[in-house]
C-alpha positions in Angstrom: -38.9 -50.9 -29.9 -37.5 -48.2 -31.7 -35.7 -45.3 -29.6 -35.6 -41.4 -30.5 -31.8 -40.6 -31.6 -30.8 -37.2 -31.8 -27.7 -36.6 -34.2 -24.7 -35.5 -32.1 -24.0 -31.9 -32.3 -21.3 -31.8 -29.8 -18.4 -31.5 -32.1 -19.9 -29.2 -34.7 -20.4 -26.9 -31.7 -17.1 -27.1 -30.3 -15.3 -25.9 -33.8 -17.9 -23.5 -34.3 -17.1 -21.7 -30.8 -13.9 -22.1 -30.7 -13.2 -21.1 -34.8 -15.5 -17.9 -33.7 -13.4 -16.8 -31.1 -9.9 -16.9 -32.7 -11.5 -15.4 -35.7 -12.2 -12.9 -33.3 -9.2 -12.8 -32.1 -7.2 -12.0 -35.2 -9.9 -8.9 -35.9 -9.2 -7.5 -32.3 -5.9 -8.4 -31.4 -6.4 -7.3 -27.7 -8.8 -10.0 -27.4 -6.8 -13.2 -25.9 -9.0 -16.0 -27.0 -6.9 -18.6 -25.2 -7.1 -17.5 -22.0 -11.0 -17.0 -22.2 -11.2 -20.5 -23.0 -8.8 -21.6 -20.2 -11.4 -19.6 -18.1 -14.3 -20.0 -18.4 -14.4 -23.8 -19.8 -15.6 -24.9 -16.3 -19.0 -23.6 -17.4 -19.5 -26.3 -19.8 -19.6 -28.6 -16.2 -22.2 -26.4 -15.4 -24.5 -25.9 -17.4 -23.7 -29.6 -18.6 -24.8 -31.0 -15.1 -28.2 -28.5 -15.5 -28.7 -30.4 -19.2 -28.7 -33.9 -17.5 -31.3 -32.6 -14.5 -33.8 -32.2 -17.5 -32.5 -35.4 -19.3 -33.5 -37.4 -16.2 -37.0 -35.6 -15.6 -37.9 -36.0 -18.8 -36.9 -39.9 -18.9 -39.0 -40.1 -16.0 -42.2 -39.3 -17.9 -41.3 -41.0 -20.6 -39.1 -44.0 -20.2 -38.7 -44.9 -23.9 -37.2 -41.3 -24.6 -33.4 -41.7 -25.0 -32.3 -38.7 -26.6 -29.6 -36.7 -24.3 -29.2 -32.4 -24.3 -27.3 -32.4 -21.6 -23.3 -31.3 -23.7 -25.6 -29.6 -26.3 -27.1 -27.6 -23.8 -23.9 -26.7 -21.8 -22.4 -25.7 -25.0 -24.8 -23.6 -26.6 -25.1 -21.6 -23.1 -21.1 -21.4 -22.7 -21.3 -19.5 -26.2 -23.8 -17.3 -24.9 -21.6 -16.4 -22.0 -18.6 -15.6 -23.9 -21.1 -13.1 -26.1 -22.0 -11.6 -23.0 -17.9 -11.6 -22.2 -17.3 -10.1 -25.6 -19.9 -7.3 -25.5 -18.4 -6.4 -21.7 -15.4 -5.7 -23.2 -14.2 -9.2 -21.2 -10.7 -10.6 -22.4 -8.9 -7.2 -23.2 -6.0 -6.1 -22.2 -5.1 -2.5 -21.6 -7.0 0.4 -21.5 -10.3 0.9 -19.8 -11.2 -2.6 -20.5 -11.0 -5.3 -17.9 -8.0 -7.7 -17.8 -7.2 -10.8 -16.7 -3.7 -10.9 -15.7 -2.1 -9.1 -12.5 -2.0 -5.2 -12.8 -0.3 -2.7 -10.9 -0.1 0.7 -11.5 1.2 3.6 -9.8 -0.5 7.0 -10.2 -0.4 10.7 -9.2 -2.5 13.9 -9.7 -0.8 17.6 -9.0 -2.6 20.3 -7.3 -2.4 22.4 -10.1 -3.3 25.6 -7.8 -5.9 23.8 -6.0 -6.6 25.5 -2.7 -9.0 22.5 -1.3 -9.9 19.0 -2.9 -13.4 17.6 -3.7 -12.9 13.7 -3.9 -15.5 11.1 -4.8 -14.3 7.1 -4.8 -16.3 4.7 -6.4 -15.1 1.3 -6.2 -16.3 -2.5 -6.2 -15.7 -5.4 -3.8 -11.9 -5.5 -2.8 -9.9 -3.7 -0.4 -9.5 0.2 -0.2 -6.8 1.8 2.2 -6.8 5.6 2.7 -4.3 7.9 4.3 -2.6 11.4 3.5 1.5 12.0 2.9 1.1 12.9 -0.3 2.9 16.1 -1.9 0.2 16.1 -4.7 -3.5 16.5 -4.5 -3.3 12.5 -5.1 -0.7 9.4 -5.1 -2.6 6.3 -6.0 -1.3 2.6 -5.4 -3.5 0.1 -7.6 -3.7 -3.5 -7.9 -5.9 -5.9 -9.4 -6.7 -9.0 -11.4 -9.8 -11.3 -12.1 -11.5 -9.3 -15.0 -11.4 -5.7 -12.9 -11.6 -3.1 -15.0 -8.4 -0.4 -15.1 -9.3 2.4 -12.4 -10.2 5.8 -14.0 -9.0 9.1 -12.4 -10.5 12.5 -13.6 -9.3 15.6 -12.2 -10.2 19.5 -12.7 -10.1 22.8 -11.5 -13.1 24.7 -10.4 -12.5 27.9 -8.6 -9.2 26.8 -7.0 -11.3 23.4 -6.1 -9.8 20.4 -7.4 -12.6 18.1 -8.0 -11.4 14.5 -8.2 -13.2 11.4 -9.2 -11.8 7.9 -9.5 -14.3 5.4 -10.3 -14.0 1.4 -11.6 -16.4 0.0 -14.1 -18.8 -2.6 -12.7 -17.7 -6.1 -13.3 -19.3 -9.4 -13.4 -18.1 -12.8 -11.2 -15.2 -14.4 -12.7 -13.8 -17.9 -11.7 -10.6 -18.2 -10.0 -8.7 -15.3 -8.3 -9.7 -12.0 -8.4 -7.9 -9.2 -6.5 -8.8 -5.4 -6.4 -6.3 -3.1 -3.9 -6.4 0.2 -3.7 -4.0 2.4 -1.6 -4.6 6.4 -1.9 -2.7 8.9 -0.1 -4.0 12.5 -0.4 -2.4 15.8 0.7 -1.5 16.6 4.3 -2.1 20.1 3.5 -5.0 20.4 1.4 -8.9 20.2 2.6 -10.3 17.6 1.5 -14.1 16.7 1.1 -14.5 13.3 0.4 -17.2 10.6 -0.7 -16.7 6.8 -0.6 -19.0 4.2 -2.4 -17.5 1.0 -2.1 -18.9 -2.8 -2.0 -18.2 -5.6 -0.2 -14.8 -5.8 1.4 -12.2 -4.0 4.0 -11.7 -0.1 4.2 -9.1 1.0 6.3 -9.1 5.0 6.7 -6.6 6.6 8.3 -7.5 10.5 8.2 -5.1 11.2 11.3 -3.2 13.9 9.2 -5.7 14.8 6.8 -7.5 18.6 7.2 -10.9 16.4 6.5 -13.9 18.5 5.9 -16.8 16.2 4.8 -16.7 12.3 5.3 -19.3 10.3 3.3 -19.0 6.8 3.3 -21.7 4.2 2.2 -20.1 0.8 2.6 -21.7 -3.0 1.5 -20.8 -6.1 3.4 -17.2 -6.1 4.8 -15.2 -4.4 8.0 -14.4 -0.6 7.9 -11.5 1.3 10.3 -12.1 4.9 10.5 -9.5 6.8 12.2 -10.2 10.2 13.0 -7.4 11.1 15.6 -5.0 13.9 15.3 -5.3 17.9 15.7 -8.5 19.0 14.1 -8.7 23.3 12.7 -11.9 22.4 11.2 -15.4 21.4 11.8 -15.8 18.0 10.3 -19.5 16.5 9.1 -19.8 12.9 8.4 -21.8 10.0 7.5 -21.1 6.4 7.5 -23.8 4.1 6.1 -24.3 0.7 4.7 -24.6 -2.8 5.7 -21.2 -2.9 7.2 -20.2 -5.9 9.3 -18.0 -4.1 11.9 -17.5 -0.2 11.8 -14.6 1.0 14.2 -13.9 4.7 14.5 -11.4 6.4 16.5 -11.6 9.9 17.9 -9.6 12.4 19.1 -10.4 12.9 23.0 -9.1 16.6 22.9 -11.7 17.6 20.3 -15.6 17.9 21.0 -17.0 15.2 19.5 -20.8 13.8 19.1 -21.8 10.4 17.3 -25.3 9.3 16.1 -26.0 5.5 15.6 -29.6 4.7 14.8 -31.2 2.6 11.6 -30.7 -1.1 12.2 -27.5 -0.9 14.0 -26.3 -3.3 16.4 -24.5 -3.3 19.3 -23.0 -0.2 20.2 -19.8 0.3 22.5 -18.2 3.7 23.0 -16.4 3.9 26.0 -15.9 7.3 28.0 -18.9 8.7 25.9 -22.1 10.3 27.4 -25.2 8.4 25.8 -28.2 10.8 25.3 -30.8 8.9 23.0 -29.0 8.0 19.9 -26.1 10.4 20.7 -22.5 9.7 22.2 -20.7 13.1 23.1 -17.2 13.2 24.9 -16.3 15.2 27.5 -14.8 17.9 25.4 -17.7 18.3 23.5 -19.0 21.9 22.7 -15.8 23.2 24.6 -13.4 23.1 21.0 -12.8 25.6 18.5 -13.8 22.8 16.0 -16.1 19.7 16.2 -16.6 16.5 14.6 -20.2 15.1 13.9 -20.6 11.8 12.7 -23.8 10.2 11.8 -23.7 6.5 11.8 -26.6 4.5 9.8 -27.6 1.3 8.1 -27.6 -2.5 9.1 -23.9 -2.1 10.6 -23.4 -4.9 12.6 -21.3 -3.5 15.5 -19.9 -0.4 16.3 -17.0 0.5 18.3 -16.4 3.8 19.3 -12.6 4.5 20.6 -11.2 7.9 21.9 -7.3 7.9 21.6 -5.2 11.2 22.7 
């Protein structure tokens, strides 16, 4: 019985794909064709495996069929992925495009006459550390690789208020090592309103020496440690939302504090606080010139509220 045969398209597809990559690299010297090939070749195995599954199902339906689409499907799928990468700027070096090579950047933002700062920090998955100690409005240290894009900083003065925005363009999953670490240091004298939007990861926020007046924190899966100890001369209002696995909140014992936890919160540990409904207050609440009010909600698994001198 004659068998159905398909011409082998593997070699022509490989030649076309590789030739197109290097042709594009000649047109755009910042594009690293070798790195794209080295990084994404495992996709051939993934899609070829899917093709094999299709072949197996087709042969069960028709035992006389001998044609194979596995490698062809795999290679065509990789070409499609590469096209998507090009459209999103993957494989470019420098600028705001993402980069595969390890990157380390240190940047500073001068006060420029600002009397206070309103900051917005938006980052994807990774590690975010915030503390004080800067003589400027901001000192930033970024370390990233694995396709993460270069963080962007915008700063403008409006009515003596420094408007600070730190963002990072969205990214897609990559194979191999992936790292995204931000270390931000704010000024110890400038009153700060801070909004943080962070994906999965670990957040360490030490506001002990920062005159923080407003905190809005929205975080995906992971852990967050918020230190609000130290002297508070101004009221502080804050909200912590998201699907954080564990949230640790450190508060000063000598400043009146009220923490409200509701909306899917798991276990709450608040030693030394008085519970009234969803609110936890300390002994100094209503007796100090400055007050800390926090609202914690979302799918947070565990909340530890700790008083420190």
